[in-house]
C-alpha positions as CSV (number, residue, x, y, z in Angstrom):
1,M,6.4,-26.1,-20.7
2,S,7.2,-23.8,-17.7
3,E,5.1,-20.4,-17.2
4,E,6.9,-17.0,-18.4
5,L,7.4,-14.4,-15.8
6,P,5.1,-11.1,-16.3
7,T,6.5,-8.8,-18.5
8,D,5.7,-4.9,-19.4
9,P,5.9,-4.8,-23.3
10,E,5.0,-1.0,-23.0
11,A,8.0,-0.2,-20.8
12,D,10.1,-2.7,-22.9
13,A,12.3,-2.9,-19.5
14,E,12.1,-6.6,-19.1
15,T,13.1,-8.2,-22.3
16,D,15.6,-11.0,-22.6
17,A,18.2,-8.8,-24.3
18,D,18.0,-6.4,-21.3
19,R,18.5,-9.2,-18.9
20,G,21.3,-10.7,-20.9
21,L,23.3,-7.3,-20.4
22,L,23.6,-8.4,-16.8
23,D,24.0,-12.1,-16.9
24,G,26.7,-11.6,-19.9
25,T,24.6,-13.7,-22.3
26,S,23.6,-10.8,-24.6
27,L,25.0,-7.7,-25.8
28,G,23.0,-6.0,-28.3
29,P,23.6,-2.8,-30.3
30,R,21.7,-0.7,-27.8
31,H,24.1,-1.8,-24.9
32,V,27.2,-1.2,-27.3
33,F,25.8,2.4,-27.7
34,G,25.2,2.8,-24.0
35,A,28.6,2.0,-23.2
36,I,30.0,4.3,-25.8
37,G,27.7,7.0,-24.2
38,L,29.4,6.2,-20.7
39,L,32.8,6.3,-22.1
40,G,32.1,9.6,-23.8
41,L,30.8,11.1,-20.4
42,G,34.2,9.9,-18.8
43,L,36.1,11.7,-21.5
44,L,33.9,15.0,-21.5
45,P,36.3,16.9,-19.2
46,L,39.1,16.5,-21.2
47,G,37.5,18.2,-24.1
48,V,35.6,21.1,-22.3
49,G,36.4,24.1,-20.0
50,P,36.0,24.2,-16.2
51,L,32.8,26.1,-16.5
52,Q,31.1,23.6,-18.7
53,A,32.4,20.8,-16.6
54,L,31.0,22.3,-13.5
55,K,27.5,22.5,-15.3
56,L,28.0,18.9,-16.4
57,T,28.7,18.0,-12.8
58,G,25.3,19.5,-11.8
59,A,23.4,17.6,-14.8
60,L,24.9,14.2,-13.6
61,Y,23.5,14.9,-10.1
62,F,20.1,15.9,-11.4
63,A,20.1,12.7,-13.5
64,V,20.8,10.6,-10.4
65,F,17.8,12.3,-8.9
66,A,15.7,11.5,-11.9
67,M,16.6,8.0,-11.7
68,S,15.8,7.7,-8.1
69,W,12.1,9.3,-8.9
70,D,11.9,6.4,-11.7
71,A,12.5,3.6,-9.5
72,V,9.3,4.3,-7.4
73,S,7.0,6.1,-9.9
74,G,8.3,4.6,-13.2
75,Y,7.9,0.9,-12.1
76,T,5.3,0.6,-9.4
77,G,3.0,3.5,-10.7
78,Q,2.9,5.6,-7.5
79,I,3.5,8.8,-8.7
80,S,5.3,11.4,-6.4
81,F,4.6,15.0,-6.9
82,G,7.0,15.8,-4.1
83,H,10.3,14.0,-4.7
84,G,12.4,16.9,-3.8
85,L,11.7,16.4,-0.2
86,F,14.3,13.4,-0.2
87,F,16.8,15.5,-2.0
88,A,16.3,18.2,0.4
89,V,16.6,15.8,3.5
90,G,19.7,14.2,2.3
91,G,21.2,17.6,1.5
92,Y,20.4,19.7,4.7
93,T,21.2,16.8,7.1
94,S,24.8,16.4,5.6
95,A,25.3,20.2,5.6
96,L,24.0,20.7,9.3
97,L,26.3,17.9,10.5
98,N,29.3,19.6,8.4
99,L,28.6,23.3,9.2
100,H,27.3,23.0,13.0
101,W,29.1,20.0,14.4
102,G,32.2,19.8,12.1
103,F,31.6,16.3,11.0
104,D,33.6,15.0,7.9
105,P,31.6,15.2,4.7
106,A,32.3,11.6,4.0
107,L,30.2,10.9,7.1
108,T,27.7,13.4,6.8
109,V,27.0,12.1,3.1
110,L,26.2,8.6,4.8
111,A,24.0,10.2,7.6
112,G,22.0,12.4,4.9
113,M,21.3,9.1,2.9
114,A,20.2,7.4,6.0
115,M,18.0,10.2,7.2
116,A,16.4,10.2,3.8
117,A,15.5,6.5,3.7
118,V,14.0,7.3,7.2
119,A,11.8,9.9,5.7
120,G,10.9,7.6,2.9
121,V,9.6,5.3,5.7
122,I,7.7,8.0,7.5
123,V,6.1,9.2,4.4
124,G,6.0,6.2,2.2
125,V,4.3,3.6,5.0
126,P,1.1,5.7,5.4
127,A,0.9,7.3,1.9
128,L,1.4,4.0,-0.1
129,R,-1.7,2.6,1.5
130,L,-3.6,5.4,-0.5
131,E,-4.2,5.1,-4.2
132,G,-4.5,7.6,-7.3
133,P,-4.7,11.2,-6.4
134,Y,-4.4,10.6,-2.6
135,L,-1.2,9.5,-2.8
136,S,0.0,12.2,-5.0
137,L,-1.6,14.9,-2.7
138,V,0.4,13.5,0.4
139,T,3.7,13.3,-1.7
140,L,3.1,16.9,-2.9
141,V,2.1,18.4,0.8
142,A,5.0,16.8,2.3
143,P,7.8,18.9,1.0
144,L,5.7,22.2,1.5
145,I,5.4,21.2,5.2
146,L,9.2,20.6,5.2
147,L,9.7,24.2,3.7
148,Q,7.6,25.9,6.2
149,I,9.8,24.4,8.9
150,F,12.7,25.6,7.2
151,I,11.3,29.1,7.4
152,V,10.1,29.0,10.7
153,F,13.4,27.6,12.2
154,S,15.4,29.9,9.9
155,D,17.9,30.1,12.6
156,I,18.8,26.6,12.2
157,F,17.9,25.9,8.5
158,G,18.6,29.5,7.0
159,G,15.0,30.0,5.8
160,E,14.4,30.5,2.0
161,L,18.0,31.8,1.6
162,G,19.4,28.3,2.8
163,L,22.7,27.6,4.6
164,S,26.1,28.7,3.6
165,S,28.2,26.1,1.6
166,P,29.8,23.2,3.5
167,E,33.0,21.7,3.2
168,N,33.6,20.0,-0.2
169,L,34.2,16.6,-0.6
170,L,37.0,17.1,-2.5
171,T,39.4,19.9,-2.1
172,F,42.9,20.8,-4.3
173,E,44.9,23.6,-4.7
174,S,44.3,24.1,-8.2
175,F,40.7,25.2,-9.1
176,E,40.8,23.3,-12.5
177,T,41.9,20.0,-10.9
178,A,39.0,20.7,-8.2
179,I,36.2,20.9,-10.6
180,T,37.7,17.9,-12.9
181,A,37.6,15.6,-9.7
182,N,34.3,16.8,-8.6
183,Y,33.1,16.0,-12.2
184,Y,34.5,12.5,-11.8
185,L,33.0,11.9,-8.4
186,A,29.4,12.9,-9.8
187,F,30.2,10.4,-12.9
188,G,31.0,7.6,-10.4
189,L,27.9,8.3,-8.6
190,F,25.9,8.1,-11.9
191,V,27.4,5.0,-13.0
192,G,27.0,3.4,-9.7
193,V,23.4,4.2,-9.2
194,L,22.5,3.4,-13.0
195,A,24.0,0.0,-12.3
196,L,22.4,-0.7,-8.9
197,L,18.8,0.6,-10.1
198,L,19.0,-1.6,-13.2
199,A,20.0,-4.7,-11.2
200,V,17.1,-4.2,-8.9
201,T,14.7,-3.4,-11.7
202,R,15.8,-6.2,-13.8
203,S,15.6,-8.5,-10.9
204,D,12.5,-10.8,-9.6
205,A,11.8,-7.6,-7.4
206,G,11.5,-5.3,-10.4
207,S,9.0,-8.0,-11.9
208,V,7.1,-7.5,-9.1
209,F,7.3,-3.5,-9.2
210,T,5.8,-3.6,-12.9
211,A,3.2,-6.2,-12.0
212,V,2.0,-3.7,-8.9
213,R,1.6,-1.2,-11.6
214,E,-0.4,-3.4,-14.0
215,D,-2.8,-5.3,-11.5
216,E,-2.0,-5.0,-7.9
217,D,-5.0,-7.4,-7.0
218,A,-3.6,-9.7,-9.2
219,V,-0.3,-9.7,-7.4
220,A,-2.1,-10.2,-4.2
221,A,-3.9,-13.2,-5.6
222,A,-0.5,-14.7,-6.5
223,G,0.5,-14.6,-2.6
224,L,2.6,-11.5,-2.7
225,N,2.2,-8.6,-0.3
226,P,2.0,-5.6,-2.7
227,A,2.4,-3.0,0.3
228,K,5.9,-4.3,1.0
229,F,7.3,-3.9,-2.4
230,K,5.9,-0.5,-2.7
231,I,7.5,0.5,0.6
232,F,10.8,-1.1,-0.5
233,A,10.9,1.0,-3.7
234,F,9.8,4.0,-2.1
235,V,12.6,3.8,0.5
236,L,15.2,2.7,-2.3
237,S,14.2,5.9,-4.3
238,A,14.3,8.1,-1.1
239,A,17.9,6.7,0.0
240,V,19.2,7.3,-3.5
241,G,17.7,10.8,-3.7
242,G,19.1,11.6,-0.2
243,L,22.6,10.5,-1.3
244,A,22.4,12.4,-4.4
245,G,21.5,15.6,-2.5
246,A,23.9,15.0,0.2
247,M,26.8,14.9,-2.3
248,F,25.5,17.7,-4.5
249,V,25.9,20.2,-1.4
250,H,29.4,19.4,-0.9
251,T,30.6,20.3,-4.4
252,P,31.2,23.6,-5.9
253,V,27.9,23.4,-7.9
254,G,25.5,22.8,-5.0
255,N,24.4,24.6,-2.2
256,P,21.8,23.9,0.7
257,Q,19.3,26.2,-0.5
258,P,15.3,25.4,-0.8
259,S,15.8,26.9,-4.6
260,Q,18.1,24.0,-5.3
261,L,16.7,21.2,-3.3
262,L,13.2,21.6,-2.1
263,A,11.4,24.2,-4.5
264,L,8.1,22.8,-6.0
265,T,9.9,23.4,-9.3
266,V,12.5,20.8,-8.4
267,S,10.1,18.1,-8.0
268,I,8.2,19.1,-11.1
269,E,11.4,19.4,-13.3
270,V,12.6,15.7,-12.3
271,I,9.1,14.3,-13.3
272,I,9.2,16.1,-16.8
273,A,13.2,14.9,-17.1
274,A,12.1,11.3,-16.6
275,V,8.9,11.3,-19.0
276,L,11.0,13.1,-21.4
277,G,13.7,10.6,-21.4
278,G,11.2,7.5,-20.8
279,M,9.6,6.3,-17.5
280,G,10.1,2.7,-16.4
281,T,13.3,2.2,-17.8
282,I,16.0,3.8,-15.6
283,V,18.3,4.6,-18.6
284,G,15.5,7.0,-20.1
285,P,15.4,9.2,-16.9
286,A,19.2,9.1,-16.6
287,V,19.4,10.5,-20.4
288,G,16.3,12.7,-19.9
289,G,17.7,14.5,-16.7
290,L,21.2,15.0,-18.7
291,F,19.2,16.5,-21.8
292,F,16.9,18.6,-19.3
293,Y,19.6,20.3,-17.5
294,M,21.9,20.8,-20.2
295,F,19.4,21.9,-22.9
296,R,17.8,24.5,-20.4
297,D,21.4,25.9,-19.7
298,Y,22.1,26.3,-23.3
299,L,18.9,28.1,-23.9
300,G,19.5,30.5,-21.0
301,G,23.1,31.3,-22.5
302,I,21.7,32.3,-26.1
303,S,22.0,36.2,-26.4
304,A,20.4,36.5,-30.0
305,T,17.0,38.1,-30.3
306,V,13.7,36.6,-31.2
307,P,12.5,38.0,-34.2
308,V,9.3,40.2,-34.0
309,L,9.2,39.9,-30.4
310,G,12.6,41.7,-29.9
311,V,13.3,39.8,-26.8
312,P,16.6,37.9,-26.2
313,V,16.2,34.1,-26.2
314,S,18.0,33.8,-22.8
315,E,14.9,35.7,-21.4
316,L,12.4,33.1,-22.9
317,D,14.5,30.0,-22.2
318,L,11.6,28.5,-20.0
319,L,8.9,29.0,-22.5
320,L,11.1,27.7,-25.5
321,F,12.2,24.7,-23.5
322,S,8.3,24.0,-22.6
323,L,7.4,24.3,-26.1
324,A,10.5,22.1,-27.2
325,T,9.3,19.4,-24.5
326,L,5.9,19.5,-25.9
327,V,7.1,18.9,-29.5
328,L,9.4,15.8,-28.2
329,L,6.4,14.3,-26.2
330,F,4.2,14.3,-29.2
331,V,7.1,12.9,-31.7
332,L,8.3,10.6,-29.1
333,P,5.4,9.6,-26.6
334,G,7.6,6.8,-25.2
335,G,10.6,9.2,-24.4
336,I,13.9,9.7,-25.9
337,V,15.3,6.1,-25.1
338,R,12.4,4.3,-26.4
339,G,12.4,6.2,-29.5
340,A,16.1,5.7,-30.2
341,V,15.7,2.1,-29.6
342,G,12.8,2.0,-31.9
343,L,14.6,3.7,-34.7
344,G,17.8,1.7,-34.0
345,R,15.5,-1.5,-34.8
346,W,13.9,0.1,-37.9
347,V,17.4,0.8,-39.2
348,L,18.5,-2.8,-38.6
349,R,15.6,-4.2,-40.3
350,R,16.1,-1.9,-43.3
351,G,19.8,-3.2,-43.4
352,G,18.5,-6.7,-43.6
353,R,19.6,-7.7,-40.2
354,N,16.6,-9.6,-39.1
355,S,16.0,-11.4,-42.3
356,P,14.5,-14.9,-41.9
357,Q,16.9,-17.8,-41.4
358,T,18.2,-19.5,-44.4
359,V,17.9,-23.3,-44.3
360,P,20.9,-25.3,-45.7
361,D,20.3,-28.4,-47.6
362,G,16.7,-28.0,-48.0
363,G,16.2,-28.7,-44.1
364,E,13.5,-27.4,-41.9
365,P,14.1,-24.2,-40.1
366,E,15.1,-24.3,-36.4
367,A,12.2,-23.9,-34.2
368,G,14.0,-21.2,-32.1
369,P,17.2,-19.5,-31.5
370,K,20.0,-21.8,-30.2
371,R,20.4,-21.9,-26.6
372,S,23.7,-22.2,-24.8
373,G,25.1,-25.5,-23.5
374,R,24.5,-24.1,-19.9
375,P,22.0,-26.2,-17.9
376,A,18.8,-24.3,-17.2
377,R,18.7,-22.4,-13.8
378,E,16.1,-23.8,-11.5
379,K,13.4,-21.0,-10.6
380,G,13.5,-20.0,-6.9
381,P,10.5,-19.5,-4.6
382,L,9.9,-15.7,-5.6
383,E,10.2,-16.6,-9.1
384,R,7.7,-19.6,-9.0
385,T,5.2,-17.3,-7.3
386,L,5.7,-14.6,-9.9
387,A,5.2,-17.4,-12.6
388,S,1.7,-17.8,-11.1
389,Y,1.0,-14.0,-11.3
390,R,0.4,-14.3,-14.9
391,E,-2.1,-17.1,-14.6
392,A,-3.9,-15.3,-11.5
393,F,-3.9,-11.9,-14.0
394,D,-5.4,-14.1,-16.9
395,D,-8.1,-15.5,-14.7
396,R,-8.9,-12.1,-13.5
397,R,-9.2,-10.8,-17.1
398,H,-11.2,-13.6,-18.2
399,S,-13.6,-13.3,-15.5
400,Q,-14.2,-9.7,-16.1
401,E,-14.7,-10.1,-19.6
402,D,-17.2,-13.0,-19.0
403,D,-19.0,-10.7,-16.5
404,H,-19.3,-7.9,-19.2
405,E,-20.6,-10.4,-21.9
406,H,-23.5,-11.4,-19.2
């Protein structure tokens, strides 16, 4: 029998059902609900006002940013505390090219994404050779240095106040039409990035990402270079974050300002959103980003007064949101998406969907599920190398157990 590729049961991101969604061989209930959710997002502007559509546009860009963070930190385990750096590099590059040199926003957005990818190489190549708190410290300091550069050269970057709003990507005479069009632009980016990152993380490269997170030495023992895969994940994450930042500043909801792109709170909020949704899944940070953005906005709009304290809820929105986040993390330690998937499985089991197979005519039950008539796909070189990862990992684990016994 052929060896299985390494999987991550905790992340639940490499199951056969997940791969089946991409190759068309499986469509489970979670995928149906996901498709319904995307359809609902696509129809939302038709049922809400312009102001709410504007807020949802901001939520979509924040969700894209959260997915970009998860691509590197959720899968490779290289925790970045300063991911706002790439959001800001993309946004400021695009805004400066448009404001100072008059380039078309469509071109400046591509330039912003490219510069963010370059920043990912500059930061990632030296930083990812470090481990643990040293890596986190480098990623934390990098955006603080960039912020000081913005302040020192305030005549170019606008200092702490930022730059004036650049030209919008989409312009219409009607305000309502412009809001709706910008929403669908953000929605298209959201769906595109979701599909791209799902394809990457469910591929062989994604298997290596999770293997690096579990045991980097075992990956090296299997003949793979962990540093190359970590840098690839870091640059991909930086490019996606830069693209989100570049498009964000060219919409009515975003501006090239440190408070929206580079402040430390931005980097912390994206981590909270990803953990809240479910790290290492891509879908989790997408859901967590939407929930984080809209729930905070909802709390900030409540005018009711808190009993005893006599303070409006809107003035305690950050405190109340933090408390609600802690409760959710205790109740759903794996994140909202994993909790929802687990609840769905429990409901299906209760409904008898997973009952044992019936055996007609007194015959023996089948050894496993029926396979399609398609011939088995031959493993490629990377897959064969990955197959040896599990053997190297098991050998390493058994060796450690033997040393411990002696």
